[in-house]
N, C-alpha and C positions, 0 to 999 in steps of 0.2 A: 951701208947705204941707208939713208932715211927714206921714209915713205914719200916725202916731198920730192925727192930726186928721181923717183922711178918714172921713166918715160915709156912711150909706146913700144919702143924696141925691147925694153926690158920685160914688158908684159908678154910680148910675143915669144921672147926667148924662154921665159918661165913656162909658158903654155907648151912650147915645143919640148921642154925638158920633162914636163909632166907626162907626156905621151910616150908610150914605149917605143924603143928604137925600131922594133920589128914592123911597126905600122908606118907605111910610107903614105905620102899624100894621095897617090893614085888609088891605093887600097881604100883609104878613107872616102874618097870621092865615089868609088864604085859602091861602097856600102851605102852611102847617102842616096845614090842613084837607085839602088835596089829598094831602099826604104820608100822613096818617092814613087817608084813604079807600083809597089804594093798598095800605097795609099790611093793612087789613081785607079787601080783595078777595084779596090774596095768601093771607092766613090761611084764608079761606073756600075758596079753590081747593085749598090744601094739605089741608085737612080732607076735602074731597070726594075727592081723590086717595087719601088714606089709607083712606077708607070703601070706595072701589071696589076697592082692592088687597085689603083684608080680605075683602070679599065674594067676590072671585075665589079667594082662598086657601081660604075656607070651602067654596066650590063644588068646588074641586079635591080638597080633603080628603074630602068626602063621595063624590065620583065615584070616587076611586081608593083608598078606605079598604080595600077588599077585595083589594087587589093581592097581598099576601102569602098570604092564604088561597087566592086563585085559582091562584097558582103551585103551591101544594101540591096542589090538586085536579087539576091538569093531569096529574100522574103517575097518578092514578086513571083518567083518560080514556085515557092511553097504554096502561095495563095492560088495560083493557077491550077496546081495539082489538086488542091483541096476542092476547087470548083468542079473539076472533072469528076472527082470521087463522089461529090454530093449529088450528082444527077443520077436518079434511080434508073435501073435498067428498063423499066416500062416506058419511061419518058424518052429514052434514047432513040426509040423508033418513031416518035411523034414528029410529023413533018414540020410542025411549027417550031420545035426545039432544035431540029437538026442543023439549021444554019448557025445558031449560036454555039452549039456543040462543036461544029466544024471550025468555027472561028477560034474558039478556045484551044482546040487541039493544034491548029496551025500556029497559034501564038506560042504554045509550049514547045512545039517542034522548032520554031525559029529561035526561041530563047536557048534551046539546047545547042543549036548550030552556032550561035554567037558564043556560048560558053566554050565549045570545042575550038573555035578559031582563036580564042584568047587563052587557051591552055587550062581551062577550068573543067575539071572532071569530077564526076560523082563517085563517092567512096562506096564500094560494094560492102555491105555490112552483114546482111542476113546469111548465116551459114559459116561465117568466118570466125576465127578465134578473136576474142577481145584484144584489141590493140590500143593501149592507152594513148598512143600517139595519133590515133585516127578516130577512136570511138570514145564516147563518154557514157558510161554505164549509168542508167537512171533507175533501174530496177532489176532485181534477181527474181526469176520465175522458176518454180520447180518444173522440171521436164524430164520425163523418163527416157526419152529416146536420144536427146541431144547430150553431148558430152559437156560437163560443167565448164563454164568459161566461154561457151560458144554463143554468138549473137543469134537470138531467135526472133527478135522483134526490132523493127526500126521505127522510132517515133518521129524522127526528123532526119532527113538525108544530110550527109556530110559531104563536103567538097574540098578538093585540092586545087591550088593554082600552081601549075607546073609541078614542082617538087615540094611545095610548102602547104601546110594545112591552112585552109581558108576558114572552114568551120567543121568541128567534129560532128560525127553522126551521133545522135542521141538514141541509145539502144537499150533493149532489155536482154539480159544475159541468163542463160540456163544455169540452174543449180540442181544438185542432187535432190530428188524428192525425199521428204522426211517420212 
């Protein structure tokens, strides 16, 4: 038989002859059905994973959307704290200064409340072991009583927003005296 004379029936016959006799059409269809079921399950699982990932990204985006703004407002909190510290003790009792002092204290307290409502917390540094994920060591100071690597001075407060670092605390760390 030449190639020109091969018809569709001959192709089907040759395909059937290539397949083993033990495999019947029902078994082949069941195999294909199982393969398709697995593919559908895989596609469903992949779709669910994508949905979960997008939901997490959406939650993170909304939770941390104010990060840039919060960083900018931290300098306001720092300046208000410096203003309170700059008022000498003898002036704190002066009746002319008390209203201004009360206003600054109320502003600091309201700013702290706003921070708390938005998941912004101050990092406790003094007395803690140096944590490079939360503290930035600026200086090592000899200290006889504190264990080396312990934060003994805070130069600038650090803050977290929820579980992420917003700004590291700038600290001085104890070292063994020479």
